[in-house]
Backbone as JSON, one array per atom type, in Angstrom:
{
  "sequence": "MAAPKYLRLRREAWGFIVGSALFIVGAVPGYLQALGSTVDNATFFIGSVFFTVAAYIQLNLSGRRPPRAATNRPDRFDWWAAAIQFAGTLFFNLSTAAALTASLGGASRTGWRPDAYGSVCFLVAGILAVVATTGRDALWDPKARTWRSTWLNLLGSVAFGVAAIGAFPVAATGQELMAGWATGGTIVGGVCFLAAAALARPGPARLA",
  "N": [[0.88, -1.29, -0.27], [0.36, 2.28, -0.85], [2.13, 4.89, 0.63], [0.91, 7.65, 2.0], [-0.07, 10.91, 0.6], [1.17, 13.29, 1.51], [3.11, 11.98, 3.35], [4.81, 11.14, 1.7], [5.32, 13.71, 0.15], [6.6, 15.11, 2.33], [8.91, 13.02, 2.42], [10.1, 13.35, 0.05], [10.67, 16.2, 0.36], [12.66, 16.25, 2.46], [14.51, 14.39, 1.38], [15.91, 16.0, -1.21], [16.53, 18.05, 1.63], [18.32, 16.88, 2.9], [20.18, 16.0, 1.1], [21.06, 18.73, -0.75], [22.38, 19.79, 1.33], [24.36, 17.69, 2.07], [25.86, 18.55, -0.34], [26.59, 20.83, -0.22], [28.11, 21.12, 2.18], [30.47, 19.2, 1.2], [31.51, 21.18, -0.8], [33.17, 22.68, 0.44], [36.02, 24.44, 0.77], [37.63, 23.59, 3.27], [36.85, 21.52, 3.88], [37.66, 19.37, 1.95], [40.36, 19.41, 2.21], [40.87, 18.96, 5.21], [39.71, 16.2, 5.28], [40.44, 14.74, 3.07], [40.05, 13.54, -0.73], [38.56, 11.02, -1.06], [37.11, 10.83, 0.92], [35.51, 13.53, 0.59], [34.13, 13.51, -2.09], [32.71, 10.75, -1.69], [31.02, 12.1, 0.05], [29.64, 13.31, -1.54], [28.53, 11.64, -3.33], [26.85, 10.51, -1.7], [25.32, 12.64, -1.26], [24.05, 13.05, -3.83], [22.56, 10.57, -4.23], [20.51, 10.63, -2.27], [19.34, 12.84, -3.89], [18.15, 12.27, -6.14], [16.46, 9.77, -4.71], [14.76, 11.7, -4.1], [14.26, 13.29, -6.05], [12.64, 11.11, -7.66], [10.49, 10.49, -6.34], [9.15, 12.86, -6.55], [8.5, 12.93, -8.99], [6.76, 10.71, -9.35], [4.58, 11.25, -8.35], [3.94, 13.32, -9.42], [3.0, 11.82, -11.77], [3.55, 8.71, -13.51], [3.77, 8.16, -16.06], [3.69, 10.31, -19.48], [2.18, 13.31, -19.65], [-0.91, 13.37, -21.31], [-2.41, 14.68, -24.12], [-4.69, 16.31, -23.48], [-4.2, 16.87, -20.8], [-4.04, 20.0, -18.52], [-1.93, 23.1, -18.6], [-0.07, 23.76, -16.79], [0.05, 21.29, -15.17], [1.1, 19.13, -17.26], [3.9, 20.62, -17.68], [4.56, 20.39, -15.18], [5.03, 18.02, -15.23], [7.02, 17.07, -16.99], [9.27, 18.93, -16.21], [9.6, 17.71, -13.74], [10.3, 14.9, -14.7], [12.56, 15.13, -16.53], [14.46, 16.95, -14.11], [14.56, 14.33, -12.62], [16.63, 13.03, -14.21], [17.95, 14.62, -14.44], [19.69, 13.94, -11.95], [20.22, 11.29, -12.39], [22.5, 12.23, -14.1], [23.95, 13.22, -12.0], [24.55, 11.3, -10.36], [25.87, 9.63, -11.86], [28.36, 10.91, -12.6], [29.43, 12.17, -9.77], [30.39, 8.87, -8.96], [31.91, 8.72, -10.35], [34.28, 10.28, -9.88], [34.64, 9.68, -7.15], [35.35, 7.22, -7.4], [37.73, 7.94, -9.24], [38.9, 8.78, -7.04], [39.52, 6.94, -5.22], [40.7, 5.32, -6.46], [43.34, 6.52, -6.31], [43.83, 8.47, -8.71], [42.85, 11.1, -8.45], [42.62, 14.32, -6.98], [40.84, 16.22, -6.51], [38.18, 17.6, -5.64], [34.21, 16.48, -6.44], [32.42, 18.74, -8.5], [29.32, 19.82, -9.85], [28.52, 18.44, -12.95], [28.17, 19.21, -16.67], [26.08, 18.36, -17.94], [24.29, 16.71, -16.33], [23.47, 19.61, -15.13], [22.65, 20.87, -17.13], [20.15, 19.69, -17.2], [18.81, 20.4, -14.82], [18.88, 22.78, -14.84], [16.64, 23.28, -17.22], [14.35, 21.76, -16.15], [14.14, 23.84, -13.95], [13.28, 25.91, -14.83], [10.99, 25.05, -16.35], [9.09, 23.94, -14.51], [9.33, 26.76, -13.38], [7.2, 27.89, -15.16], [5.1, 26.09, -15.08], [4.19, 27.18, -12.42], [3.97, 29.48, -12.56], [1.66, 29.56, -14.21], [-0.22, 28.29, -12.52], [-0.17, 30.9, -10.35], [0.24, 33.6, -9.86], [2.69, 35.8, -11.34], [4.21, 36.95, -9.41], [4.44, 36.77, -6.37], [4.75, 36.91, -2.9], [3.17, 35.74, -1.11], [3.12, 33.4, -1.55], [4.1, 29.64, -0.72], [4.81, 28.03, -2.51], [5.42, 29.59, -4.35], [7.81, 30.61, -4.1], [9.99, 28.56, -3.66], [9.86, 27.58, -6.18], [11.2, 29.34, -8.1], [13.88, 29.64, -6.31], [14.8, 27.23, -6.44], [15.12, 27.37, -9.42], [16.93, 29.46, -9.42], [19.22, 28.18, -7.84], [19.9, 26.58, -9.74], [20.67, 27.62, -11.56], [22.86, 28.34, -10.56], [24.6, 26.5, -9.98], [25.03, 25.76, -13.01], [26.7, 27.45, -13.19], [28.77, 26.7, -11.66], [29.58, 24.54, -12.94], [30.4, 25.22, -15.51], [32.35, 26.98, -14.17], [34.02, 24.89, -13.69], [34.99, 23.34, -16.07], [37.68, 21.31, -17.15], [40.75, 22.91, -17.88], [42.59, 22.9, -21.15], [45.49, 22.92, -21.28], [46.36, 22.58, -18.95], [44.9, 21.31, -17.45], [43.45, 21.82, -14.78], [40.92, 23.57, -13.15], [38.9, 25.64, -15.09], [37.66, 28.49, -13.73], [38.18, 28.21, -10.2], [36.9, 29.21, -8.43], [34.84, 29.94, -9.25], [33.55, 27.31, -9.39], [33.52, 26.18, -6.81], [32.25, 27.99, -5.76], [29.44, 28.39, -6.84], [28.72, 25.75, -6.61], [28.21, 25.55, -3.92], [26.5, 28.09, -3.14], [24.38, 27.08, -5.09], [23.56, 24.4, -3.7], [22.53, 25.84, -1.48], [20.57, 26.97, -2.18], [18.69, 24.92, -3.24], [18.23, 23.7, -0.88], [16.81, 25.82, 0.83], [14.8, 26.0, -0.54], [13.61, 23.26, -0.22], [13.08, 23.04, 2.31], [11.04, 25.04, 2.59], [9.23, 24.1, 0.7], [8.43, 21.62, 2.17], [5.75, 19.95, 3.38], [3.69, 21.45, 6.79], [2.62, 20.63, 10.03], [-0.21, 20.8, 10.09], [-0.94, 19.77, 7.88], [-1.58, 17.16, 8.77], [-3.86, 16.41, 8.66]],
  "CA": [[0.12, 0.06, 0.13], [1.31, 3.31, -0.66], [1.99, 5.93, 1.85], [-0.31, 8.7, 1.93], [0.68, 11.49, -0.14], [1.38, 13.63, 3.05], [4.12, 11.7, 3.81], [5.66, 11.22, 0.2], [6.17, 15.16, -0.09], [7.85, 15.21, 3.26], [9.86, 12.01, 1.9], [10.7, 14.21, -1.06], [11.08, 17.91, 0.98], [13.92, 15.86, 3.11], [15.75, 13.74, 0.38], [16.24, 17.68, -1.22], [17.42, 18.36, 2.12], [19.62, 16.02, 2.94], [21.26, 16.38, -0.27], [21.2, 19.58, -0.5], [23.15, 19.91, 2.97], [25.74, 17.11, 1.7], [26.55, 18.76, -1.54], [27.3, 21.86, 0.58], [29.04, 20.45, 3.01], [31.08, 18.88, -0.07], [31.85, 21.79, -1.41], [33.38, 23.47, 1.55], [37.45, 24.25, 0.67], [38.57, 23.02, 4.2], [36.46, 19.93, 4.11], [38.17, 18.52, 1.09], [41.58, 19.41, 2.65], [40.99, 18.38, 6.04], [39.35, 15.1, 4.9], [40.65, 14.49, 1.16], [39.27, 13.69, -2.2], [37.65, 10.27, -0.96], [35.8, 11.55, 1.77], [34.53, 14.61, 0.06], [33.67, 12.81, -3.18], [31.97, 10.29, -1.44], [30.04, 13.07, 0.78], [28.96, 14.0, -3.17], [27.77, 10.94, -3.98], [25.78, 10.09, -1.03], [23.98, 13.66, -1.4], [23.04, 13.07, -5.47], [21.58, 9.18, -4.17], [19.29, 11.2, -2.09], [18.56, 13.91, -4.78], [17.56, 11.01, -6.83], [15.78, 9.45, -4.18], [13.42, 12.75, -3.57], [13.65, 13.56, -7.29], [11.45, 9.87, -8.01], [9.1, 10.93, -4.94], [8.45, 13.87, -6.84], [7.94, 12.43, -10.2], [6.09, 9.82, -9.33], [3.87, 12.32, -7.47], [3.33, 13.95, -10.8], [2.53, 11.04, -12.53], [4.45, 7.61, -13.45], [3.51, 8.52, -17.48], [3.78, 11.87, -19.94], [0.81, 13.8, -19.8], [-1.78, 13.52, -22.27], [-2.91, 15.6, -24.51], [-5.97, 16.57, -22.42], [-3.86, 17.45, -19.81], [-3.66, 21.13, -18.61], [-0.9, 22.92, -19.55], [0.8, 23.32, -15.62], [0.17, 19.94, -15.07], [2.04, 19.15, -18.28], [5.14, 21.42, -17.42], [5.22, 19.84, -13.79], [5.38, 16.53, -15.04], [8.22, 17.17, -17.38], [10.26, 19.57, -15.26], [10.11, 16.22, -12.66], [11.49, 14.13, -15.23], [14.27, 16.0, -16.74], [15.13, 16.83, -13.06], [15.16, 13.12, -12.32], [17.34, 12.4, -15.36], [19.68, 15.37, -14.06], [20.12, 13.97, -10.63], [20.98, 10.18, -12.57], [23.79, 12.64, -14.64], [25.14, 13.67, -11.28], [24.99, 9.55, -9.64], [27.09, 9.2, -12.37], [29.9, 11.64, -12.22], [30.04, 11.74, -8.65], [30.85, 7.53, -8.66], [33.11, 8.21, -11.24], [34.71, 11.0, -9.14], [34.41, 8.61, -6.18], [35.99, 5.77, -7.86], [38.85, 8.14, -9.48], [40.26, 9.02, -6.0], [39.98, 5.82, -4.5], [41.96, 4.5, -7.44], [44.57, 7.36, -6.04], [43.72, 9.02, -9.65], [41.95, 12.4, -8.11], [43.08, 14.58, -5.36], [39.91, 17.31, -6.16], [36.64, 17.32, -5.1], [33.54, 16.42, -7.29], [32.02, 19.95, -9.33], [28.25, 19.69, -10.8], [28.92, 18.72, -14.81], [27.21, 19.72, -17.65], [24.62, 17.35, -18.18], [22.98, 17.27, -14.8], [23.18, 20.83, -15.03], [21.61, 21.32, -17.92], [19.11, 18.96, -16.55], [18.6, 21.09, -13.58], [18.19, 24.51, -15.99], [15.37, 23.04, -18.1], [13.52, 21.76, -15.46], [13.99, 24.62, -13.09], [12.63, 26.65, -15.78], [9.85, 24.3, -16.61], [8.74, 23.95, -13.03], [8.66, 28.15, -13.1], [6.36, 28.14, -15.63], [3.91, 25.96, -14.22], [4.14, 27.52, -10.83], [3.08, 31.08, -13.32], [0.39, 29.01, -14.7], [-1.2, 28.61, -11.69], [-0.02, 31.54, -9.72], [0.63, 34.8, -10.35], [4.13, 36.05, -11.23], [4.96, 37.45, -8.34], [3.29, 36.03, -5.37], [5.4, 36.45, -2.05], [2.66, 34.89, 0.02], [2.84, 32.02, -2.14], [5.3, 28.99, -0.29], [4.96, 27.39, -3.92], [6.24, 29.96, -5.34], [9.07, 31.14, -3.41], [10.51, 27.59, -3.63], [10.13, 27.12, -7.66], [12.18, 30.38, -7.76], [14.79, 29.48, -5.15], [15.43, 25.99, -7.22], [15.82, 27.76, -10.6], [18.32, 30.16, -9.22], [19.97, 26.9, -7.53], [20.31, 25.37, -10.96], [21.5, 28.44, -12.5], [24.41, 28.53, -9.46], [25.2, 24.69, -10.55], [25.37, 25.78, -13.96], [28.16, 28.59, -13.24], [29.84, 25.76, -10.9], [29.71, 23.72, -13.93], [31.13, 26.1, -16.15], [34.12, 27.4, -13.2], [34.84, 23.32, -13.07], [35.38, 22.89, -17.16], [39.14, 21.69, -17.27], [41.58, 23.58, -19.09], [43.17, 21.79, -21.98], [46.61, 23.22, -21.27], [47.47, 22.17, -17.53], [43.97, 20.55, -16.88], [43.13, 22.91, -13.96], [39.37, 24.24, -13.66], [38.89, 26.9, -15.74], [37.84, 29.18, -12.88], [38.25, 27.48, -9.27], [36.34, 30.26, -7.57], [33.12, 30.05, -9.74], [33.27, 26.04, -9.25], [33.4, 26.27, -5.46], [30.92, 29.41, -5.14], [28.21, 27.79, -7.57], [27.91, 24.7, -5.62], [27.7, 26.25, -2.53], [25.11, 28.25, -3.26], [23.22, 26.23, -5.48], [23.12, 23.67, -2.75], [21.95, 27.0, -0.08], [18.94, 27.67, -3.1], [17.89, 24.05, -3.2], [17.89, 22.86, 0.49], [15.84, 26.69, 1.21], [13.53, 25.47, -1.37], [13.2, 22.14, -0.18], [12.28, 23.55, 3.4], [9.68, 26.07, 2.04], [7.58, 23.07, -0.01], [8.18, 20.34, 3.33], [4.62, 20.26, 4.63], [3.77, 21.41, 7.71], [2.04, 19.51, 10.52], [-0.96, 21.15, 10.16], [-1.33, 19.12, 6.71], [-2.16, 16.2, 8.58], [-5.39, 16.13, 8.55]],
  "C": [[0.85, 1.76, 0.01], [1.06, 4.17, -0.04], [1.18, 7.4, 1.08], [0.54, 9.8, 1.02], [1.46, 12.44, 0.71], [2.58, 13.18, 3.23], [5.23, 11.62, 2.57], [5.83, 12.17, -0.24], [6.51, 15.17, 1.54], [9.05, 14.4, 3.2], [10.86, 12.84, 0.98], [11.49, 15.56, -0.4], [12.68, 16.7, 1.24], [14.25, 15.23, 2.3], [16.38, 15.5, 0.0], [17.47, 18.05, -0.08], [18.23, 18.23, 2.37], [21.13, 16.12, 1.94], [22.2, 17.31, -0.84], [22.45, 20.23, 0.34], [24.94, 19.14, 2.72], [26.71, 17.73, 0.61], [27.02, 20.31, -0.95], [28.35, 22.02, 1.21], [30.42, 20.27, 1.99], [31.98, 19.87, -0.88], [32.79, 22.59, -0.78], [34.95, 23.66, 1.26], [37.97, 23.03, 1.72], [37.94, 21.61, 4.48], [37.09, 18.59, 3.36], [39.59, 18.65, 2.0], [41.52, 18.76, 4.02], [40.87, 16.73, 5.68], [40.21, 13.61, 3.96], [39.74, 14.29, 0.28], [38.06, 12.45, -1.76], [36.98, 10.39, 0.04], [34.84, 12.23, 1.14], [33.69, 14.33, -1.21], [32.39, 11.75, -2.9], [30.82, 11.16, -0.43], [29.04, 13.36, -0.77], [28.14, 13.11, -3.65], [26.67, 10.35, -3.4], [24.27, 11.21, -1.15], [22.61, 13.25, -2.67], [22.45, 11.66, -5.04], [20.27, 10.07, -3.58], [18.46, 12.37, -2.88], [17.88, 12.88, -5.6], [16.54, 10.38, -6.52], [14.15, 10.17, -4.12], [12.92, 13.1, -5.4], [12.66, 12.45, -7.69], [10.48, 10.14, -7.25], [8.58, 11.38, -6.1], [8.45, 13.52, -8.23], [7.22, 11.45, -10.05], [4.25, 10.49, -8.6], [2.79, 13.04, -8.72], [3.14, 12.98, -11.59], [3.2, 10.17, -13.35], [5.16, 7.76, -15.52], [3.35, 9.7, -18.06], [2.3, 12.01, -19.72], [0.19, 13.65, -21.14], [-2.34, 14.44, -22.99], [-4.19, 17.15, -24.11], [-5.36, 17.31, -21.47], [-3.67, 19.07, -19.7], [-2.37, 21.44, -18.51], [0.13, 22.56, -17.94], [1.06, 22.28, -15.38], [1.61, 19.29, -15.89], [3.39, 19.84, -18.17], [5.6, 21.04, -16.12], [5.75, 18.53, -13.71], [7.2, 16.59, -16.02], [9.41, 18.07, -16.86], [10.57, 18.01, -14.37], [10.71, 15.6, -13.03], [12.51, 14.28, -15.74], [14.83, 16.5, -15.34], [15.54, 15.44, -12.56], [16.17, 13.04, -13.29], [18.5, 13.43, -14.6], [20.39, 14.87, -12.39], [20.66, 12.47, -10.86], [22.57, 10.43, -13.39], [24.57, 12.82, -13.49], [25.3, 12.35, -10.21], [26.21, 9.2, -10.12], [28.53, 9.73, -12.26], [30.38, 11.9, -10.63], [30.44, 10.44, -8.43], [31.91, 7.66, -9.26], [34.25, 8.88, -10.45], [35.48, 10.12, -7.63], [35.81, 7.59, -6.87], [37.39, 6.03, -8.54], [39.5, 8.07, -8.14], [40.4, 7.68, -4.99], [40.45, 4.95, -4.91], [43.4, 5.33, -7.15], [44.7, 8.47, -7.39], [43.39, 10.59, -9.43], [42.24, 12.94, -6.89], [42.0, 15.87, -5.74], [38.7, 16.51, -6.1], [35.5, 17.13, -6.71], [33.21, 18.41, -7.22], [30.59, 19.69, -10.29], [28.91, 19.58, -12.81], [27.81, 19.03, -15.46], [25.94, 19.03, -17.89], [23.77, 17.58, -17.27], [22.61, 19.05, -14.48], [22.45, 21.81, -15.76], [20.09, 20.86, -18.15], [18.12, 19.81, -15.86], [17.73, 22.33, -13.95], [17.15, 23.96, -15.85], [14.49, 22.44, -16.76], [13.13, 22.76, -14.28], [12.74, 25.61, -14.23], [10.89, 26.32, -16.37], [8.68, 24.59, -15.25], [8.29, 25.91, -12.55], [7.26, 28.25, -14.18], [5.27, 27.52, -15.32], [3.16, 26.22, -13.24], [3.11, 29.05, -11.64], [1.63, 30.41, -14.18], [-0.97, 28.8, -14.08], [-1.91, 29.87, -10.85], [0.56, 33.24, -10.75], [2.29, 34.85, -9.94], [5.27, 36.14, -10.01], [4.11, 37.67, -7.54], [4.39, 35.5, -3.84], [4.8, 35.82, -0.79], [2.56, 33.73, -0.3], [4.63, 30.93, -1.61], [6.04, 28.51, -1.8], [6.15, 28.19, -4.61], [7.43, 30.42, -5.51], [9.89, 30.0, -4.11], [10.88, 26.99, -4.96], [11.32, 28.23, -7.95], [13.83, 29.95, -7.34], [15.82, 28.18, -6.44], [15.71, 26.68, -8.76], [16.97, 28.6, -10.27], [19.42, 29.05, -8.78], [20.82, 25.9, -8.68], [21.04, 26.22, -11.83], [23.17, 28.12, -11.95], [24.91, 27.59, -9.9], [25.8, 25.02, -12.17], [26.72, 26.8, -14.12], [29.06, 27.81, -12.98], [30.11, 24.39, -12.21], [30.73, 24.18, -15.27], [32.65, 26.26, -15.16], [34.81, 25.64, -13.44], [35.29, 23.25, -14.71], [36.98, 22.57, -16.81], [39.71, 22.32, -18.44], [42.36, 22.93, -19.81], [45.01, 21.98, -21.51], [47.7, 22.66, -20.39], [46.38, 21.65, -16.76], [43.25, 20.84, -15.41], [41.74, 23.12, -14.03], [39.44, 25.77, -14.27], [38.51, 28.25, -14.77], [37.06, 28.62, -11.18], [36.87, 27.83, -8.34], [34.82, 30.04, -8.02], [32.21, 28.65, -9.67], [32.85, 25.34, -7.61], [32.16, 26.96, -5.3], [29.52, 28.92, -5.64], [27.61, 26.7, -6.64], [27.69, 24.96, -4.73], [25.93, 26.86, -2.48], [23.94, 27.45, -4.11], [22.64, 25.22, -4.7], [22.39, 24.87, -1.62], [20.44, 26.81, -0.9], [18.07, 25.97, -2.61], [17.42, 23.34, -1.58], [16.82, 24.24, 1.19], [14.62, 26.41, 0.64], [12.66, 23.9, -1.03], [12.5, 22.77, 1.12], [11.38, 24.08, 3.42], [8.4, 24.9, 1.86], [7.58, 22.32, 1.39], [6.52, 20.68, 3.84], [4.69, 20.53, 5.93], [3.01, 20.38, 8.39], [0.78, 19.7, 9.86], [-1.88, 20.48, 8.73], [-1.33, 18.1, 6.97], [-3.09, 15.39, 8.53], [-5.93, 15.98, 7.43]]
}
């Protein structure tokens, strides 16, 4: 028997909260220096698993199959946002697993940073989610918790995109293009995702 929708929404929110917190911790330079690349990359990998579980719950709540032509516009955009975000988390699973494997083999001494594929998926999903939200509510509604959460998710996706650009390796040296962007973008993105999930988390009043 499936858990009530309220509980699934809580699990979704907590999955994103824990995953975001781990990404923030993993991106802190002192964490990498203190514990080494293996622990740092393991932190990112575990965080990506929490992201994927949360994204799967979100997709499941949106509907397991693509919406039909008769589905209203906000619901269609909601489903595609959830599906593309779930795909993005899978890309992060792969890239964080690759980084962890490399560090276990002694081939990498750097921490993971958002990859291009996952970041593009997150950005597209964020835009679609904003379109879905504005299809139901006003473009600017400070009193709406869902509205704020959606925009924070989009901002976090932009920050992850900045991190992916900053982490792009320079062919001549193999170093990150802009290490500060890679670190800062990952932390800012994680903070935005954490705040968005906290805002979206159903409160006790919804138990009824």
